[in-house]
N, C-alpha and C positions, 0 to 999 in steps of 0.2 A: 434677524427677524425669525420668529417661530413659524414654522410651516404647519398649517392645520389641514387635516384631511377633509374631504367633502362631507363625510359623515359627522365629523366634529363641528363643522360650520353649521350644518343642518340641525344638529342637536342643540347647539348654542342658540340658534335662532328660534327653534321650537320651544326651548325652555323659556326664553325671553317672552315669547308671545303667550305661552301658557301662564306665566307669572303675571303678565299684564292683564290678561282676561280675568284671572281670579281676583286680582287686586281691584280692578274696575268694578267687578260685581260686588265684592265685599264693601267697597266704598259707597256704592249706590244704595246699599241696604244698611248703612251705618254699622258695619261689622257685625250684623246679626247673622248668626250661622245658618239657621233654618231657611229663611227666605233666600239667602244667597245660594245655598246648596240646591234648593229647588230650581232657582233660575239657571244655575250651572247645568243641571240635569235636563232642563226643558229647552233651553236655547240651542238651536242646531249648530251654530258656530262654536259655542262653548263645548258642546259634546264632541265636535270634530277635533278641536284643539286638544282636549283632554285625551281622546282616543289616540290621536297622533303621538302625544307624549307617552302614553302607555305602550304603544308599539315601539317607540324608541327605547324605552326602559327595557322592554322584553328583548329587543335586538342587542342592546349592550350586555344584558345578562347572558344571552345566547353566546355572544362573542367571548365573554369572559370564561364561561364554562368550556367552550370549544378550545380556547387558548390554554386553559389549565390542563385539560385532559389530553389534547392532541398536540399542543405546541403549534409550530408552524405547519400548515397543511402542505403536502406535496403537490406538485403540479397536476398529477393524475386525479387526486382527491378534489382539488379545486375545480377542475374541468367537469368532473362527475357531478358535483354540487350545482354548478352553473347550468348544466344541461337539465338536471332534475328541476331546478327552480324555474327555468324557462317554460318547461312543460306544465309545471304546477300553476304558474301565473296564467298561462293560456287557459287551462282548465277552470281556474277560478273566475276569470273574466267571462267565460262561457256560462258557468253556473250562476254568476250574479245576474247576467242578462236574462236568464230563464226564470230564476227564483228570486227576483229582487224584492218581492213583497214579503218573503219569509226571512230575509236576512235581518237579524237583530244583532245587538252587541254581543250577546251570549254566543250566537252562532259564529260570529267573526272571531271571538276569543278561542272557541273550540277549534276553528279552522286554523288559526295561527299556531295553536298547540300541536295540531296534527302536522303542520309543515315543519315545525322544529323537531318533533320526534322523528319524522320521516328523514329529515336531513341528518340527524345524529345516527340513525340506522344505516344510512348510506355511507357516512364517513367511517363508522365502526367496521362495516363490511370491508371497505377498502383498506383500512388500517390493519385489520386482521390478516388479509391477504399479504400485505407488505411484511408484517411481523413473522409470517411463516417462512419467509425467505431471507429476512434480514438477520445477520449474525450479531451476537453480543448486545442484546437489548437489556436494559435494566429491569429488575423485578418490579420497580415502582411503575413502569410503563404498563406491565401486565396487570398490576393491581388496579390502576386507573381505568383501563379498558374493562376489566372484570366488574368493577363497581358501576361503571356507566351502563354496561349490559344489564345488570340487575335493576338499575333504576328504570331503564327503558322497558324491561320486562314488566315491572310493577305498573308503569304507566299504561302499557298495553292491556294488562289484565283489568285495571280500573276502568278503562274506556270500554272494553268488551262487556264488563259487568253492567255499566251504565246503559249501554245499548241494549243489552238483554232485558234489563228492567224496564226500559222504555217500550221495548217490543211487547213485553208481557202486559204492560198497562194500556197498550193500544195507541200510544202517542207516536210510535215509530211508523213512518210511511215508507213502504218498499216501492221503488219505481221500477 
């Protein structure tokens, strides 16, 4: 018998539910795209299911990139990421409880991107410390780390430019 991880089972269930929700909506509107799409965007349950599926796709993408660039994480790196995620989840729960009226899908997507970038920064920092002391690493390892650092730098610059533009336009609120 094939042993499935908890994430695989959750992903399979989420994919099934998302498929059923979309199929039910399209059948209800005789497979007309526009009314079905409007219903999917307005119905709270449908939005929740679709956002859940988007989070799962992003999580699988994150794991794929992490696996390609870093391979198997060392125990120290795993522990560091778990500690960082614990603190981040607590901060998020606190922020949601205070600013729940301002949380939109765009804010949540930006927040998820911030968590992923922050996680990659943490893993890269730990991996570079490891590579400084590890003998005989392949050049491909250094190239992957170098490319990831450049991608993270570009993402950081884009985010800073967007924040600066929002600040200049007056949309940005400083607490």
